[in-house]
C-alpha positions in Angstrom: 53.1 -4.2 51.5 55.5 -5.6 54.1 58.1 -8.2 53.3 56.3 -10.8 55.4 53.1 -10.3 53.6 54.8 -10.6 50.2 56.6 -13.8 51.4 53.3 -15.2 52.6 51.6 -14.4 49.2 54.5 -16.0 47.3 54.4 -19.1 49.5 50.7 -19.5 48.9 51.2 -19.1 45.2 54.0 -21.6 45.0 51.9 -24.1 47.1 49.1 -23.7 44.6 51.4 -24.3 41.7 52.9 -27.4 43.3 49.4 -28.8 43.9 48.4 -28.1 40.3 51.5 -29.8 39.0 50.8 -32.9 41.2 47.2 -33.0 40.0 48.4 -32.9 36.3 50.9 -35.6 36.9 48.3 -37.8 38.5 45.9 -37.2 35.6 48.7 -38.0 33.0 49.5 -41.2 34.8 45.9 -42.4 35.0 44.9 -41.4 31.5 48.0 -42.8 29.8 49.2 -39.4 28.4 52.7 -39.9 27.2 55.4 -37.4 26.2 56.4 -37.3 22.6 59.5 -39.3 21.8 61.4 -36.7 19.8 64.4 -37.5 17.7 67.5 -36.5 19.5 70.0 -37.0 16.7 69.7 -36.1 13.0 71.3 -37.8 10.1 74.3 -35.5 10.2 75.0 -36.5 13.8 74.5 -40.1 12.9 77.1 -39.8 10.2 79.5 -38.1 12.6 78.9 -40.9 15.2 79.7 -43.6 12.6 82.9 -41.7 11.5 84.1 -41.2 15.1 83.3 -44.9 15.9 85.4 -46.0 12.9 88.3 -43.9 14.2 88.2 -45.6 17.6 85.9 -43.6 19.8 84.0 -46.0 22.1 80.2 -46.2 22.0 80.0 -45.2 25.7 82.0 -42.1 25.0 79.8 -41.2 22.1 76.7 -41.7 24.2 78.1 -39.3 26.8 79.1 -36.8 24.2 75.6 -36.8 22.5 73.7 -37.3 25.8 71.8 -40.4 24.6 71.5 -44.0 25.7 74.4 -46.2 24.6 71.9 -48.5 22.9 71.0 -45.6 20.6 74.6 -45.3 19.6 74.9 -49.0 19.1 71.8 -48.9 16.8 73.3 -46.0 14.8 76.6 -47.8 14.4 74.9 -51.0 13.3 72.7 -49.2 10.8 69.4 -49.9 12.5 68.8 -46.1 13.0 69.5 -43.5 10.3 70.2 -46.1 7.6 70.6 -43.3 5.0 73.4 -41.5 6.9 76.9 -42.4 5.6 
């Protein structure tokens, strides 16, 4: 098989995959399928976050470190999330 023929086949395969992904996204948007909202931090991380915040690390810096929204850090620090973490 020549290189051009292989490139052509791969191009067609990729186009088909892109089309399938677009169709699945459209279906998900119209049927209301949502992704699971997984927990990003466990109680141990929440405990570490509270400790670091007490020592002066800003909530913005903690959000960057843990790759979460600053509001999540704020809720952890205020005890709204992970109430049982020390």
